[in-house]
N, C-alpha and C positions, 0 to 999 in steps of 0.2 A: 709665586711668592713663598718665601721660606718662613715658617713659624719659629718663634723662639722656644727653646727647651724650657722645662720647668725650672731648672737650676739657673738659667740665664734670666728668666723672669724674676726669680727670687732675689738674685744679685741686683738687678735693676731696681726692684722695689726697695731693697735695703739702702741702696745708694741714694734714692730720692728722699727717703726718710731722713738720712743723715744730713744731706744738703739742706733740707727744709728746717732741720733742727739747729743748724749751725748759728744763725743769727740770734735765736733765743738763748742758746748756750753762751754765746759771746756776751750778750746783754746781762746774763746772770753770773758772769765771771767764769765761764767754762774754759775750754781748751784754747780758744782764740783770744790772744792778747796782743796789744801793740808793744813793740820793742821800745825801751827807753831811748831817748835821743837828746843830743845837744845841737842847737842851731847857732851858727856863727855867721855874722855879717862880714863879708869880705869886700873891701874897697878896691876897685880896679882889678888889675891882674896880680894875683898872689900865687906863690908856689906852694906845693905841698909841704916843703920844709918850713916855710913861714907859718902855715896853718898849724903844723905840728908844734912849733915853738909857742904860738899863741895859746894852744890848748894846754901845753905843759905849764905855761905861766898861770893858767887858771886852775891848776891842780890835777890835770888829767895825766895819766901815764899809759904806757903800752899803746901809744897812738900808732895805728896802722892804716895808712891811706893808700888809695889806688886810683889811677887815672882811668880805670875801666868801670863802666856802670854794671851793676849786677844783672844777671839774667837767669833764666831757668837752667841753662847749661852751666853757668858759672855763678852760683849764688853768693860766693864770698871771694871776689877777686882780690881783696886785700890780703888774703892768705897765700896767693899764688905768685909771688914775685917781690921784687924790690919795691919798697914804699918810701914815702916822705922825700921825694926827689926835689932838688932845687930847680931842675929843668922841666918838671911837670906842673902845669897850672892847675889850680883848684877849679873844679867844675861846679856849676850851679846844681844844688841838690845833694844827693848822697856822695860821700867821699871816702868813707871807711868806718873804722871803729876806734874807740878809746876806752879807758877804764878810769873810774873814779869811785872812791869809797867801796871798792870791791865789786862794783857793778859795771858790766860792759854796756856801753851806749853806742848808738849809731851816730855818726858825725854827718850833719847836713850843713851846707853852706848856702847862704843867700848872697849872690854876687850883685854888685851895683855897678 
């Protein structure tokens, strides 16, 4: 059985303290915050182009939508390709980002 070195134990201790403190810091307005978002109800099958037009009519600009769900490997798929396509359907949940009053918001759709 291999024992951990003193530096490894110190790093492990520090990590456990930070993980344990995160919920308290979030509750006190610390470094963990929720991103602002706009939720849009979509009736039936709607394309990204239709959703972008709907958001523009509500005063949003810089609408950037993606047909790919974010992942750890690709946290901002809306930045990596063509967006707002007439041929790409809106997905239930996260669809991209938009901007309103100088603030970037996450775009979520609730499909029916």
